[in-house]
mmJSON file of the N, C-alpha and C atoms, coordinates in Angstrom:
{"data_MODEL":{"atom_site":{
"group_PDB":["ATOM","ATOM","ATOM","ATOM","ATOM","ATOM","ATOM","ATOM","ATOM","ATOM","ATOM","ATOM","ATOM","ATOM","ATOM","ATOM","ATOM","ATOM","ATOM","ATOM","ATOM","ATOM","ATOM","ATOM","ATOM","ATOM","ATOM","ATOM","ATOM","ATOM","ATOM","ATOM","ATOM","ATOM","ATOM","ATOM","ATOM","ATOM","ATOM","ATOM","ATOM","ATOM","ATOM","ATOM","ATOM","ATOM","ATOM","ATOM","ATOM","ATOM","ATOM","ATOM","ATOM","ATOM","ATOM","ATOM","ATOM","ATOM","ATOM","ATOM","ATOM","ATOM","ATOM","ATOM","ATOM","ATOM","ATOM","ATOM","ATOM","ATOM","ATOM","ATOM","ATOM","ATOM","ATOM","ATOM","ATOM","ATOM","ATOM","ATOM","ATOM","ATOM","ATOM","ATOM","ATOM","ATOM","ATOM","ATOM","ATOM","ATOM","ATOM","ATOM","ATOM","ATOM","ATOM","ATOM","ATOM","ATOM","ATOM","ATOM","ATOM","ATOM","ATOM","ATOM","ATOM","ATOM","ATOM","ATOM","ATOM","ATOM","ATOM","ATOM","ATOM","ATOM","ATOM","ATOM","ATOM","ATOM","ATOM","ATOM","ATOM","ATOM","ATOM","ATOM","ATOM","ATOM","ATOM","ATOM","ATOM","ATOM","ATOM","ATOM","ATOM","ATOM","ATOM","ATOM","ATOM","ATOM","ATOM","ATOM","ATOM","ATOM","ATOM","ATOM","ATOM","ATOM","ATOM","ATOM","ATOM","ATOM","ATOM","ATOM","ATOM","ATOM","ATOM","ATOM","ATOM","ATOM","ATOM","ATOM","ATOM","ATOM","ATOM","ATOM","ATOM","ATOM","ATOM","ATOM","ATOM","ATOM","ATOM","ATOM","ATOM","ATOM","ATOM","ATOM","ATOM","ATOM","ATOM","ATOM","ATOM","ATOM","ATOM","ATOM","ATOM","ATOM","ATOM","ATOM","ATOM","ATOM","ATOM","ATOM","ATOM","ATOM","ATOM","ATOM","ATOM","ATOM","ATOM","ATOM","ATOM","ATOM","ATOM","ATOM","ATOM","ATOM","ATOM","ATOM","ATOM","ATOM","ATOM","ATOM","ATOM","ATOM","ATOM","ATOM","ATOM","ATOM","ATOM","ATOM","ATOM","ATOM","ATOM","ATOM","ATOM","ATOM","ATOM","ATOM","ATOM","ATOM","ATOM","ATOM","ATOM","ATOM","ATOM","ATOM","ATOM"],
"id":[1,2,3,4,5,6,7,8,9,10,11,12,13,14,15,16,17,18,19,20,21,22,23,24,25,26,27,28,29,30,31,32,33,34,35,36,37,38,39,40,41,42,43,44,45,46,47,48,49,50,51,52,53,54,55,56,57,58,59,60,61,62,63,64,65,66,67,68,69,70,71,72,73,74,75,76,77,78,79,80,81,82,83,84,85,86,87,88,89,90,91,92,93,94,95,96,97,98,99,100,101,102,103,104,105,106,107,108,109,110,111,112,113,114,115,116,117,118,119,120,121,122,123,124,125,126,127,128,129,130,131,132,133,134,135,136,137,138,139,140,141,142,143,144,145,146,147,148,149,150,151,152,153,154,155,156,157,158,159,160,161,162,163,164,165,166,167,168,169,170,171,172,173,174,175,176,177,178,179,180,181,182,183,184,185,186,187,188,189,190,191,192,193,194,195,196,197,198,199,200,201,202,203,204,205,206,207,208,209,210,211,212,213,214,215,216,217,218,219,220,221,222,223,224,225,226,227,228,229,230,231,232,233,234,235,236,237],
"type_symbol":["N","C","C","N","C","C","N","C","C","N","C","C","N","C","C","N","C","C","N","C","C","N","C","C","N","C","C","N","C","C","N","C","C","N","C","C","N","C","C","N","C","C","N","C","C","N","C","C","N","C","C","N","C","C","N","C","C","N","C","C","N","C","C","N","C","C","N","C","C","N","C","C","N","C","C","N","C","C","N","C","C","N","C","C","N","C","C","N","C","C","N","C","C","N","C","C","N","C","C","N","C","C","N","C","C","N","C","C","N","C","C","N","C","C","N","C","C","N","C","C","N","C","C","N","C","C","N","C","C","N","C","C","N","C","C","N","C","C","N","C","C","N","C","C","N","C","C","N","C","C","N","C","C","N","C","C","N","C","C","N","C","C","N","C","C","N","C","C","N","C","C","N","C","C","N","C","C","N","C","C","N","C","C","N","C","C","N","C","C","N","C","C","N","C","C","N","C","C","N","C","C","N","C","C","N","C","C","N","C","C","N","C","C","N","C","C","N","C","C","N","C","C","N","C","C","N","C","C","N","C","C","N","C","C","N","C","C"],
"label_atom_id":["N","CA","C","N","CA","C","N","CA","C","N","CA","C","N","CA","C","N","CA","C","N","CA","C","N","CA","C","N","CA","C","N","CA","C","N","CA","C","N","CA","C","N","CA","C","N","CA","C","N","CA","C","N","CA","C","N","CA","C","N","CA","C","N","CA","C","N","CA","C","N","CA","C","N","CA","C","N","CA","C","N","CA","C","N","CA","C","N","CA","C","N","CA","C","N","CA","C","N","CA","C","N","CA","C","N","CA","C","N","CA","C","N","CA","C","N","CA","C","N","CA","C","N","CA","C","N","CA","C","N","CA","C","N","CA","C","N","CA","C","N","CA","C","N","CA","C","N","CA","C","N","CA","C","N","CA","C","N","CA","C","N","CA","C","N","CA","C","N","CA","C","N","CA","C","N","CA","C","N","CA","C","N","CA","C","N","CA","C","N","CA","C","N","CA","C","N","CA","C","N","CA","C","N","CA","C","N","CA","C","N","CA","C","N","CA","C","N","CA","C","N","CA","C","N","CA","C","N","CA","C","N","CA","C","N","CA","C","N","CA","C","N","CA","C","N","CA","C","N","CA","C","N","CA","C","N","CA","C","N","CA","C","N","CA","C","N","CA","C","N","CA","C","N","CA","C"],
"label_alt_id":[null,null,null,null,null,null,null,null,null,null,null,null,null,null,null,null,null,null,null,null,null,null,null,null,null,null,null,null,null,null,null,null,null,null,null,null,null,null,null,null,null,null,null,null,null,null,null,null,null,null,null,null,null,null,null,null,null,null,null,null,null,null,null,null,null,null,null,null,null,null,null,null,null,null,null,null,null,null,null,null,null,null,null,null,null,null,null,null,null,null,null,null,null,null,null,null,null,null,null,null,null,null,null,null,null,null,null,null,null,null,null,null,null,null,null,null,null,null,null,null,null,null,null,null,null,null,null,null,null,null,null,null,null,null,null,null,null,null,null,null,null,null,null,null,null,null,null,null,null,null,null,null,null,null,null,null,null,null,null,null,null,null,null,null,null,null,null,null,null,null,null,null,null,null,null,null,null,null,null,null,null,null,null,null,null,null,null,null,null,null,null,null,null,null,null,null,null,null,null,null,null,null,null,null,null,null,null,null,null,null,null,null,null,null,null,null,null,null,null,null,null,null,null,null,null,null,null,null,null,null,null,null,null,null,null,null,null],
"label_comp_id":["UNK","UNK","UNK","UNK","UNK","UNK","UNK","UNK","UNK","UNK","UNK","UNK","UNK","UNK","UNK","UNK","UNK","UNK","UNK","UNK","UNK","UNK","UNK","UNK","UNK","UNK","UNK","UNK","UNK","UNK","UNK","UNK","UNK","UNK","UNK","UNK","UNK","UNK","UNK","UNK","UNK","UNK","UNK","UNK","UNK","UNK","UNK","UNK","UNK","UNK","UNK","UNK","UNK","UNK","UNK","UNK","UNK","UNK","UNK","UNK","UNK","UNK","UNK","UNK","UNK","UNK","UNK","UNK","UNK","UNK","UNK","UNK","UNK","UNK","UNK","UNK","UNK","UNK","UNK","UNK","UNK","UNK","UNK","UNK","UNK","UNK","UNK","UNK","UNK","UNK","UNK","UNK","UNK","UNK","UNK","UNK","UNK","UNK","UNK","UNK","UNK","UNK","UNK","UNK","UNK","UNK","UNK","UNK","UNK","UNK","UNK","UNK","UNK","UNK","UNK","UNK","UNK","UNK","UNK","UNK","UNK","UNK","UNK","UNK","UNK","UNK","UNK","UNK","UNK","UNK","UNK","UNK","UNK","UNK","UNK","UNK","UNK","UNK","UNK","UNK","UNK","UNK","UNK","UNK","UNK","UNK","UNK","UNK","UNK","UNK","UNK","UNK","UNK","UNK","UNK","UNK","UNK","UNK","UNK","UNK","UNK","UNK","UNK","UNK","UNK","UNK","UNK","UNK","UNK","UNK","UNK","UNK","UNK","UNK","UNK","UNK","UNK","UNK","UNK","UNK","UNK","UNK","UNK","UNK","UNK","UNK","UNK","UNK","UNK","UNK","UNK","UNK","UNK","UNK","UNK","UNK","UNK","UNK","UNK","UNK","UNK","UNK","UNK","UNK","UNK","UNK","UNK","UNK","UNK","UNK","UNK","UNK","UNK","UNK","UNK","UNK","UNK","UNK","UNK","UNK","UNK","UNK","UNK","UNK","UNK","UNK","UNK","UNK","UNK","UNK","UNK","UNK","UNK","UNK","UNK","UNK","UNK"],
"label_asym_id":["A","A","A","A","A","A","A","A","A","A","A","A","A","A","A","A","A","A","A","A","A","A","A","A","A","A","A","A","A","A","A","A","A","A","A","A","A","A","A","A","A","A","A","A","A","A","A","A","A","A","A","A","A","A","A","A","A","A","A","A","A","A","A","A","A","A","A","A","A","A","A","A","A","A","A","A","A","A","A","A","A","A","A","A","A","A","A","A","A","A","A","A","A","A","A","A","A","A","A","A","A","A","A","A","A","A","A","A","A","A","A","A","A","A","A","A","A","A","A","A","A","A","A","A","A","A","A","A","A","A","A","A","A","A","A","A","A","A","A","A","A","A","A","A","A","A","A","A","A","A","A","A","A","A","A","A","A","A","A","A","A","A","A","A","A","A","A","A","A","A","A","A","A","A","A","A","A","A","A","A","A","A","A","A","A","A","A","A","A","A","A","A","A","A","A","A","A","A","A","A","A","A","A","A","A","A","A","A","A","A","A","A","A","A","A","A","A","A","A","A","A","A","A","A","A","A","A","A","A","A","A","A","A","A","A","A","A"],
"label_entity_id":["1","1","1","1","1","1","1","1","1","1","1","1","1","1","1","1","1","1","1","1","1","1","1","1","1","1","1","1","1","1","1","1","1","1","1","1","1","1","1","1","1","1","1","1","1","1","1","1","1","1","1","1","1","1","1","1","1","1","1","1","1","1","1","1","1","1","1","1","1","1","1","1","1","1","1","1","1","1","1","1","1","1","1","1","1","1","1","1","1","1","1","1","1","1","1","1","1","1","1","1","1","1","1","1","1","1","1","1","1","1","1","1","1","1","1","1","1","1","1","1","1","1","1","1","1","1","1","1","1","1","1","1","1","1","1","1","1","1","1","1","1","1","1","1","1","1","1","1","1","1","1","1","1","1","1","1","1","1","1","1","1","1","1","1","1","1","1","1","1","1","1","1","1","1","1","1","1","1","1","1","1","1","1","1","1","1","1","1","1","1","1","1","1","1","1","1","1","1","1","1","1","1","1","1","1","1","1","1","1","1","1","1","1","1","1","1","1","1","1","1","1","1","1","1","1","1","1","1","1","1","1","1","1","1","1","1","1"],
"label_seq_id":[1,1,1,2,2,2,3,3,3,4,4,4,5,5,5,6,6,6,7,7,7,8,8,8,9,9,9,10,10,10,11,11,11,12,12,12,13,13,13,14,14,14,15,15,15,16,16,16,17,17,17,18,18,18,19,19,19,20,20,20,21,21,21,22,22,22,23,23,23,24,24,24,25,25,25,26,26,26,27,27,27,28,28,28,29,29,29,30,30,30,31,31,31,32,32,32,33,33,33,34,34,34,35,35,35,36,36,36,37,37,37,38,38,38,39,39,39,40,40,40,41,41,41,42,42,42,43,43,43,44,44,44,45,45,45,46,46,46,47,47,47,48,48,48,49,49,49,50,50,50,51,51,51,52,52,52,53,53,53,54,54,54,55,55,55,56,56,56,57,57,57,58,58,58,59,59,59,60,60,60,61,61,61,62,62,62,63,63,63,64,64,64,65,65,65,66,66,66,67,67,67,68,68,68,69,69,69,70,70,70,71,71,71,72,72,72,73,73,73,74,74,74,75,75,75,76,76,76,77,77,77,78,78,78,79,79,79],
"pdbx_PDB_ins_code":[null,null,null,null,null,null,null,null,null,null,null,null,null,null,null,null,null,null,null,null,null,null,null,null,null,null,null,null,null,null,null,null,null,null,null,null,null,null,null,null,null,null,null,null,null,null,null,null,null,null,null,null,null,null,null,null,null,null,null,null,null,null,null,null,null,null,null,null,null,null,null,null,null,null,null,null,null,null,null,null,null,null,null,null,null,null,null,null,null,null,null,null,null,null,null,null,null,null,null,null,null,null,null,null,null,null,null,null,null,null,null,null,null,null,null,null,null,null,null,null,null,null,null,null,null,null,null,null,null,null,null,null,null,null,null,null,null,null,null,null,null,null,null,null,null,null,null,null,null,null,null,null,null,null,null,null,null,null,null,null,null,null,null,null,null,null,null,null,null,null,null,null,null,null,null,null,null,null,null,null,null,null,null,null,null,null,null,null,null,null,null,null,null,null,null,null,null,null,null,null,null,null,null,null,null,null,null,null,null,null,null,null,null,null,null,null,null,null,null,null,null,null,null,null,null,null,null,null,null,null,null,null,null,null,null,null,null],
"Cartn_x":[-93.919,-94.561,-93.908,-94.709,-94.247,-93.557,-92.341,-91.603,-92.181,-93.051,-93.606,-94.32,-94.9,-95.697,-94.869,-93.549,-92.681,-91.797,-92.207,-91.394,-91.997,-91.128,-91.526,-92.216,-91.958,-92.496,-93.827,-94.425,-95.6,-96.732,-96.938,-98.093,-97.934,-96.717,-96.561,-95.705,-95.586,-94.729,-95.478,-94.88,-95.465,-95.548,-94.529,-94.514,-95.587,-95.733,-96.766,-98.159,-98.355,-99.647,-99.909,-98.867,-98.981,-99.371,-98.732,-99.046,-100.489,-100.942,-102.341,-103.289,-102.978,-103.829,-103.863,-102.738,-102.708,-103.557,-103.592,-104.416,-105.862,-106.107,-107.436,-107.897,-106.98,-107.267,-106.762,-107.374,-106.897,-106.882,-105.719,-105.626,-104.937,-104.28,-103.549,-104.173,-104.068,-104.579,-103.43,-103.546,-102.519,-102.994,-102.313,-102.623,-101.898,-101.942,-101.291,-99.826,-99.382,-98.0,-97.002,-95.962,-94.971,-93.544,-93.398,-92.074,-91.817,-90.711,-90.327,-89.08,-89.222,-88.093,-87.042,-85.84,-84.727,-84.561,-84.243,-83.86,-84.76,-85.951,-86.916,-86.981,-87.311,-87.525,-88.891,-89.738,-91.072,-91.062,-91.771,-91.969,-93.45,-93.726,-95.112,-95.343,-96.207,-96.563,-97.831,-97.799,-98.948,-99.557,-100.837,-101.562,-102.631,-102.512,-103.492,-104.237,-105.485,-106.328,-107.701,-108.169,-109.546,-109.875,-109.001,-109.176,-109.263,-108.71,-108.692,-107.234,-106.805,-105.433,-105.449,-104.657,-104.523,-103.042,-102.8,-101.44,-101.295,-100.167,-99.851,-98.575,-98.663,-97.549,-96.91,-95.589,-94.855,-93.57,-93.263,-91.982,-91.017,-89.932,-89.016,-87.667,-87.372,-86.098,-86.309,-85.748,-85.893,-84.763,-83.952,-82.851,-83.32,-84.553,-85.095,-85.806,-85.841,-86.532,-85.928,-86.776,-86.381,-87.358,-86.834,-87.696,-88.363,-89.66,-90.463,-91.561,-91.2,-92.13,-93.433,-94.526,-95.83,-96.524,-95.869,-96.477,-97.754,-97.707,-98.855,-100.019,-99.76,-100.823,-101.521,-100.796,-101.376,-102.305,-102.037,-102.776,-103.669,-103.945,-104.739,-106.18,-106.672,-108.049,-108.467,-109.466,-109.918,-110.703,-110.501,-111.222,-112.162],
"Cartn_y":[111.096,111.561,110.884,110.533,109.876,110.885,110.573,111.492,111.533,110.606,110.509,111.785,112.511,113.67,114.754,114.718,115.685,115.037,113.894,113.182,113.287,113.446,113.557,112.296,111.151,109.874,109.466,110.314,109.92,109.346,109.855,109.44,108.115,107.588,106.297,105.322,105.528,104.713,103.509,102.332,101.099,101.143,101.656,101.692,102.638,103.818,104.74,104.148,103.429,102.761,101.752,101.007,100.055,100.776,101.906,102.67,103.154,103.657,104.073,102.922,101.737,100.574,100.207,100.327,100.023,101.023,102.265,103.296,103.239,102.363,102.225,103.549,104.236,105.527,105.552,106.38,106.687,108.208,108.796,110.248,110.846,110.046,110.604,110.199,111.088,110.772,110.271,109.062,108.487,107.168,106.735,105.452,104.359,103.164,102.029,102.355,102.127,102.427,101.665,102.358,101.733,101.945,102.64,102.952,102.152,101.416,100.649,101.308,101.94,102.658,101.718,102.243,101.477,101.713,100.64,100.696,101.598,101.129,101.885,101.33,102.202,101.8,102.314,101.394,101.738,101.747,102.703,102.757,102.493,101.544,101.213,101.488,102.458,102.776,102.016,101.368,100.593,101.316,101.604,102.309,101.376,101.07,100.198,101.019,101.312,102.054,101.41,101.278,100.81,99.552,98.566,97.307,97.474,98.564,98.821,99.018,98.322,98.43,99.073,100.137,100.784,100.862,100.921,100.989,102.249,102.919,104.084,103.778,103.757,103.38,104.635,104.746,105.885,105.4,105.965,105.716,106.76,106.305,107.255,107.346,106.398,106.414,105.787,106.439,105.932,106.514,105.652,106.142,106.725,106.465,107.004,108.339,108.825,110.076,111.237,111.972,113.209,114.278,115.23,116.23,117.151,117.289,118.249,118.742,119.671,120.134,120.671,120.312,120.824,120.073,119.139,118.408,117.697,116.977,116.216,117.135,118.209,119.115,119.822,120.095,120.777,119.88,118.593,117.671,116.703,116.954,116.013,115.979,114.798,114.581,113.229,113.198,111.927,111.158,109.846,108.962,108.084],
"Cartn_z":[-108.544,-109.748,-110.956,-111.906,-113.119,-114.033,-114.465,-115.334,-116.744,-117.073,-118.424,-118.87,-117.945,-118.344,-119.02,-118.842,-119.508,-120.565,-121.078,-122.064,-123.466,-124.423,-125.817,-126.342,-125.734,-126.213,-125.572,-124.756,-123.969,-124.828,-126.024,-126.816,-127.541,-127.6,-128.269,-127.46,-126.165,-125.304,-124.704,-124.858,-124.312,-122.779,-122.128,-120.662,-120.134,-120.76,-120.287,-120.498,-121.586,-121.807,-120.678,-120.295,-119.184,-117.893,-117.616,-116.404,-116.442,-117.583,-117.73,-117.422,-117.937,-117.702,-116.217,-115.531,-114.105,-113.313,-113.763,-113.125,-113.612,-114.58,-115.193,-115.799,-116.474,-117.081,-118.514,-119.295,-120.644,-120.733,-120.526,-120.494,-121.7,-122.489,-123.614,-124.935,-125.896,-127.229,-128.074,-128.548,-129.404,-129.971,-130.98,-131.588,-130.817,-131.33,-130.681,-130.37,-129.123,-128.75,-129.622,-130.037,-130.897,-130.398,-129.282,-128.76,-127.484,-127.46,-126.273,-125.688,-124.515,-123.926,-123.342,-123.163,-122.612,-121.118,-120.404,-118.989,-118.151,-117.922,-117.119,-115.698,-114.779,-113.389,-112.956,-112.541,-112.037,-110.517,-109.952,-108.51,-108.249,-107.368,-107.053,-105.573,-105.289,-103.908,-103.549,-102.399,-101.939,-100.746,-100.854,-99.794,-99.233,-97.954,-97.296,-96.247,-96.533,-95.592,-95.515,-94.332,-94.101,-94.901,-94.847,-95.563,-97.076,-97.579,-99.01,-99.431,-100.473,-100.956,-102.331,-102.497,-103.794,-104.168,-105.466,-105.985,-106.819,-106.671,-107.488,-108.253,-109.573,-110.444,-111.017,-110.904,-111.449,-112.109,-113.258,-113.888,-113.337,-112.712,-112.08,-112.781,-113.677,-114.407,-115.772,-116.796,-118.162,-119.005,-119.588,-120.41,-121.738,-122.114,-123.364,-123.164,-121.944,-121.621,-122.403,-123.119,-123.798,-123.321,-122.577,-121.941,-122.951,-122.774,-123.527,-122.582,-121.679,-120.65,-121.233,-120.576,-120.953,-122.069,-122.712,-123.826,-123.391,-122.293,-121.817,-121.466,-120.746,-120.33,-121.462,-122.527,-123.685,-124.464,-124.46,-125.318,-124.566,-123.288,-122.511,-123.031,-123.145,-123.568,-123.023,-122.191,-121.629,-122.664,-122.626,-123.544,-122.785],
"occupancy":[1.0,1.0,1.0,1.0,1.0,1.0,1.0,1.0,1.0,1.0,1.0,1.0,1.0,1.0,1.0,1.0,1.0,1.0,1.0,1.0,1.0,1.0,1.0,1.0,1.0,1.0,1.0,1.0,1.0,1.0,1.0,1.0,1.0,1.0,1.0,1.0,1.0,1.0,1.0,1.0,1.0,1.0,1.0,1.0,1.0,1.0,1.0,1.0,1.0,1.0,1.0,1.0,1.0,1.0,1.0,1.0,1.0,1.0,1.0,1.0,1.0,1.0,1.0,1.0,1.0,1.0,1.0,1.0,1.0,1.0,1.0,1.0,1.0,1.0,1.0,1.0,1.0,1.0,1.0,1.0,1.0,1.0,1.0,1.0,1.0,1.0,1.0,1.0,1.0,1.0,1.0,1.0,1.0,1.0,1.0,1.0,1.0,1.0,1.0,1.0,1.0,1.0,1.0,1.0,1.0,1.0,1.0,1.0,1.0,1.0,1.0,1.0,1.0,1.0,1.0,1.0,1.0,1.0,1.0,1.0,1.0,1.0,1.0,1.0,1.0,1.0,1.0,1.0,1.0,1.0,1.0,1.0,1.0,1.0,1.0,1.0,1.0,1.0,1.0,1.0,1.0,1.0,1.0,1.0,1.0,1.0,1.0,1.0,1.0,1.0,1.0,1.0,1.0,1.0,1.0,1.0,1.0,1.0,1.0,1.0,1.0,1.0,1.0,1.0,1.0,1.0,1.0,1.0,1.0,1.0,1.0,1.0,1.0,1.0,1.0,1.0,1.0,1.0,1.0,1.0,1.0,1.0,1.0,1.0,1.0,1.0,1.0,1.0,1.0,1.0,1.0,1.0,1.0,1.0,1.0,1.0,1.0,1.0,1.0,1.0,1.0,1.0,1.0,1.0,1.0,1.0,1.0,1.0,1.0,1.0,1.0,1.0,1.0,1.0,1.0,1.0,1.0,1.0,1.0,1.0,1.0,1.0,1.0,1.0,1.0,1.0,1.0,1.0,1.0,1.0,1.0,1.0,1.0,1.0,1.0,1.0,1.0],
"B_iso_or_equiv":[0.0,0.0,0.0,0.0,0.0,0.0,0.0,0.0,0.0,0.0,0.0,0.0,0.0,0.0,0.0,0.0,0.0,0.0,0.0,0.0,0.0,0.0,0.0,0.0,0.0,0.0,0.0,0.0,0.0,0.0,0.0,0.0,0.0,0.0,0.0,0.0,0.0,0.0,0.0,0.0,0.0,0.0,0.0,0.0,0.0,0.0,0.0,0.0,0.0,0.0,0.0,0.0,0.0,0.0,0.0,0.0,0.0,0.0,0.0,0.0,0.0,0.0,0.0,0.0,0.0,0.0,0.0,0.0,0.0,0.0,0.0,0.0,0.0,0.0,0.0,0.0,0.0,0.0,0.0,0.0,0.0,0.0,0.0,0.0,0.0,0.0,0.0,0.0,0.0,0.0,0.0,0.0,0.0,0.0,0.0,0.0,0.0,0.0,0.0,0.0,0.0,0.0,0.0,0.0,0.0,0.0,0.0,0.0,0.0,0.0,0.0,0.0,0.0,0.0,0.0,0.0,0.0,0.0,0.0,0.0,0.0,0.0,0.0,0.0,0.0,0.0,0.0,0.0,0.0,0.0,0.0,0.0,0.0,0.0,0.0,0.0,0.0,0.0,0.0,0.0,0.0,0.0,0.0,0.0,0.0,0.0,0.0,0.0,0.0,0.0,0.0,0.0,0.0,0.0,0.0,0.0,0.0,0.0,0.0,0.0,0.0,0.0,0.0,0.0,0.0,0.0,0.0,0.0,0.0,0.0,0.0,0.0,0.0,0.0,0.0,0.0,0.0,0.0,0.0,0.0,0.0,0.0,0.0,0.0,0.0,0.0,0.0,0.0,0.0,0.0,0.0,0.0,0.0,0.0,0.0,0.0,0.0,0.0,0.0,0.0,0.0,0.0,0.0,0.0,0.0,0.0,0.0,0.0,0.0,0.0,0.0,0.0,0.0,0.0,0.0,0.0,0.0,0.0,0.0,0.0,0.0,0.0,0.0,0.0,0.0,0.0,0.0,0.0,0.0,0.0,0.0,0.0,0.0,0.0,0.0,0.0,0.0],
"pdbx_formal_charge":[null,null,null,null,null,null,null,null,null,null,null,null,null,null,null,null,null,null,null,null,null,null,null,null,null,null,null,null,null,null,null,null,null,null,null,null,null,null,null,null,null,null,null,null,null,null,null,null,null,null,null,null,null,null,null,null,null,null,null,null,null,null,null,null,null,null,null,null,null,null,null,null,null,null,null,null,null,null,null,null,null,null,null,null,null,null,null,null,null,null,null,null,null,null,null,null,null,null,null,null,null,null,null,null,null,null,null,null,null,null,null,null,null,null,null,null,null,null,null,null,null,null,null,null,null,null,null,null,null,null,null,null,null,null,null,null,null,null,null,null,null,null,null,null,null,null,null,null,null,null,null,null,null,null,null,null,null,null,null,null,null,null,null,null,null,null,null,null,null,null,null,null,null,null,null,null,null,null,null,null,null,null,null,null,null,null,null,null,null,null,null,null,null,null,null,null,null,null,null,null,null,null,null,null,null,null,null,null,null,null,null,null,null,null,null,null,null,null,null,null,null,null,null,null,null,null,null,null,null,null,null,null,null,null,null,null,null],
"auth_seq_id":[1,1,1,2,2,2,3,3,3,4,4,4,5,5,5,6,6,6,7,7,7,8,8,8,9,9,9,10,10,10,11,11,11,12,12,12,13,13,13,14,14,14,15,15,15,16,16,16,17,17,17,18,18,18,19,19,19,20,20,20,21,21,21,22,22,22,23,23,23,24,24,24,25,25,25,26,26,26,27,27,27,28,28,28,29,29,29,30,30,30,31,31,31,32,32,32,33,33,33,34,34,34,35,35,35,36,36,36,37,37,37,38,38,38,39,39,39,40,40,40,41,41,41,42,42,42,43,43,43,44,44,44,45,45,45,46,46,46,47,47,47,48,48,48,49,49,49,50,50,50,51,51,51,52,52,52,53,53,53,54,54,54,55,55,55,56,56,56,57,57,57,58,58,58,59,59,59,60,60,60,61,61,61,62,62,62,63,63,63,64,64,64,65,65,65,66,66,66,67,67,67,68,68,68,69,69,69,70,70,70,71,71,71,72,72,72,73,73,73,74,74,74,75,75,75,76,76,76,77,77,77,78,78,78,79,79,79],
"auth_comp_id":["UNK","UNK","UNK","UNK","UNK","UNK","UNK","UNK","UNK","UNK","UNK","UNK","UNK","UNK","UNK","UNK","UNK","UNK","UNK","UNK","UNK","UNK","UNK","UNK","UNK","UNK","UNK","UNK","UNK","UNK","UNK","UNK","UNK","UNK","UNK","UNK","UNK","UNK","UNK","UNK","UNK","UNK","UNK","UNK","UNK","UNK","UNK","UNK","UNK","UNK","UNK","UNK","UNK","UNK","UNK","UNK","UNK","UNK","UNK","UNK","UNK","UNK","UNK","UNK","UNK","UNK","UNK","UNK","UNK","UNK","UNK","UNK","UNK","UNK","UNK","UNK","UNK","UNK","UNK","UNK","UNK","UNK","UNK","UNK","UNK","UNK","UNK","UNK","UNK","UNK","UNK","UNK","UNK","UNK","UNK","UNK","UNK","UNK","UNK","UNK","UNK","UNK","UNK","UNK","UNK","UNK","UNK","UNK","UNK","UNK","UNK","UNK","UNK","UNK","UNK","UNK","UNK","UNK","UNK","UNK","UNK","UNK","UNK","UNK","UNK","UNK","UNK","UNK","UNK","UNK","UNK","UNK","UNK","UNK","UNK","UNK","UNK","UNK","UNK","UNK","UNK","UNK","UNK","UNK","UNK","UNK","UNK","UNK","UNK","UNK","UNK","UNK","UNK","UNK","UNK","UNK","UNK","UNK","UNK","UNK","UNK","UNK","UNK","UNK","UNK","UNK","UNK","UNK","UNK","UNK","UNK","UNK","UNK","UNK","UNK","UNK","UNK","UNK","UNK","UNK","UNK","UNK","UNK","UNK","UNK","UNK","UNK","UNK","UNK","UNK","UNK","UNK","UNK","UNK","UNK","UNK","UNK","UNK","UNK","UNK","UNK","UNK","UNK","UNK","UNK","UNK","UNK","UNK","UNK","UNK","UNK","UNK","UNK","UNK","UNK","UNK","UNK","UNK","UNK","UNK","UNK","UNK","UNK","UNK","UNK","UNK","UNK","UNK","UNK","UNK","UNK","UNK","UNK","UNK","UNK","UNK","UNK"],
"auth_asym_id":["A","A","A","A","A","A","A","A","A","A","A","A","A","A","A","A","A","A","A","A","A","A","A","A","A","A","A","A","A","A","A","A","A","A","A","A","A","A","A","A","A","A","A","A","A","A","A","A","A","A","A","A","A","A","A","A","A","A","A","A","A","A","A","A","A","A","A","A","A","A","A","A","A","A","A","A","A","A","A","A","A","A","A","A","A","A","A","A","A","A","A","A","A","A","A","A","A","A","A","A","A","A","A","A","A","A","A","A","A","A","A","A","A","A","A","A","A","A","A","A","A","A","A","A","A","A","A","A","A","A","A","A","A","A","A","A","A","A","A","A","A","A","A","A","A","A","A","A","A","A","A","A","A","A","A","A","A","A","A","A","A","A","A","A","A","A","A","A","A","A","A","A","A","A","A","A","A","A","A","A","A","A","A","A","A","A","A","A","A","A","A","A","A","A","A","A","A","A","A","A","A","A","A","A","A","A","A","A","A","A","A","A","A","A","A","A","A","A","A","A","A","A","A","A","A","A","A","A","A","A","A","A","A","A","A","A","A"],
"auth_atom_id":["N","CA","C","N","CA","C","N","CA","C","N","CA","C","N","CA","C","N","CA","C","N","CA","C","N","CA","C","N","CA","C","N","CA","C","N","CA","C","N","CA","C","N","CA","C","N","CA","C","N","CA","C","N","CA","C","N","CA","C","N","CA","C","N","CA","C","N","CA","C","N","CA","C","N","CA","C","N","CA","C","N","CA","C","N","CA","C","N","CA","C","N","CA","C","N","CA","C","N","CA","C","N","CA","C","N","CA","C","N","CA","C","N","CA","C","N","CA","C","N","CA","C","N","CA","C","N","CA","C","N","CA","C","N","CA","C","N","CA","C","N","CA","C","N","CA","C","N","CA","C","N","CA","C","N","CA","C","N","CA","C","N","CA","C","N","CA","C","N","CA","C","N","CA","C","N","CA","C","N","CA","C","N","CA","C","N","CA","C","N","CA","C","N","CA","C","N","CA","C","N","CA","C","N","CA","C","N","CA","C","N","CA","C","N","CA","C","N","CA","C","N","CA","C","N","CA","C","N","CA","C","N","CA","C","N","CA","C","N","CA","C","N","CA","C","N","CA","C","N","CA","C","N","CA","C","N","CA","C","N","CA","C","N","CA","C","N","CA","C","N","CA","C","N","CA","C"],
"pdbx_PDB_model_num":[1,1,1,1,1,1,1,1,1,1,1,1,1,1,1,1,1,1,1,1,1,1,1,1,1,1,1,1,1,1,1,1,1,1,1,1,1,1,1,1,1,1,1,1,1,1,1,1,1,1,1,1,1,1,1,1,1,1,1,1,1,1,1,1,1,1,1,1,1,1,1,1,1,1,1,1,1,1,1,1,1,1,1,1,1,1,1,1,1,1,1,1,1,1,1,1,1,1,1,1,1,1,1,1,1,1,1,1,1,1,1,1,1,1,1,1,1,1,1,1,1,1,1,1,1,1,1,1,1,1,1,1,1,1,1,1,1,1,1,1,1,1,1,1,1,1,1,1,1,1,1,1,1,1,1,1,1,1,1,1,1,1,1,1,1,1,1,1,1,1,1,1,1,1,1,1,1,1,1,1,1,1,1,1,1,1,1,1,1,1,1,1,1,1,1,1,1,1,1,1,1,1,1,1,1,1,1,1,1,1,1,1,1,1,1,1,1,1,1,1,1,1,1,1,1,1,1,1,1,1,1,1,1,1,1,1,1]
}}}
């Protein structure tokens, strides 16, 4: 699971925007990302089933992480 959903920087983070683009989703409401986090680690799970390959991108480590539980869920709005 991506730790971004409980991070204070989710709405303006460059890495989370990248993850959204990889998932081909826009789930957060925010303007152009302006925050570049420090020392991040991405985990990419590869699922190969029935001649179909999918990727699941998750941020699992970030030194800029500041916990703010529930922030993402309160403000979710699909675009």
